[in-house]
C-alpha positions as CSV (number, residue, x, y, z in Angstrom):
1,M,6.7,9.8,-2.5
2,M,9.4,11.6,-4.0
3,G,7.9,15.2,-2.9
4,H,4.6,13.9,-5.7
5,A,1.2,14.1,-4.7
6,S,0.2,11.3,-6.8
7,P,2.1,7.7,-6.9
8,E,1.4,7.4,-10.4
9,T,3.7,10.6,-11.1
10,T,6.3,9.2,-9.0
11,A,6.0,5.5,-11.0
12,R,7.0,8.1,-14.3
13,Y,10.2,8.9,-12.8
14,V,11.2,5.6,-11.0
15,H,10.2,3.0,-13.6
16,L,8.3,0.6,-11.2
17,S,5.1,-0.5,-11.9
18,L,1.9,0.9,-9.9
19,E,1.4,-2.4,-8.4
20,Q,5.3,-2.4,-7.0
21,L,4.8,1.4,-5.8
22,A,1.5,0.7,-4.1
23,A,2.9,-2.0,-2.0
24,E,5.8,0.0,-1.2
25,Y,4.0,2.7,-0.4
26,G,1.8,0.8,2.1
27,A,4.3,-0.6,3.2
28,A,6.2,2.6,4.1
29,R,2.9,3.9,5.8
30,A,2.4,0.7,8.3
31,S,6.1,1.4,8.7
32,L,5.4,5.0,10.0
33,A,2.3,4.5,11.4
34,G,3.9,1.8,13.7
35,A,6.5,4.0,14.2
36,R,4.3,6.9,15.9
37,R,2.6,4.6,18.5
């Protein structure tokens, strides 16, 4: 996300909790996985 290798780095800049960030990241990955089929 945002070009960072680690979600924790992204969280510093977007001011989200790690739980929120992990949920969004998981949703995005699932969406992309479905789009590739």
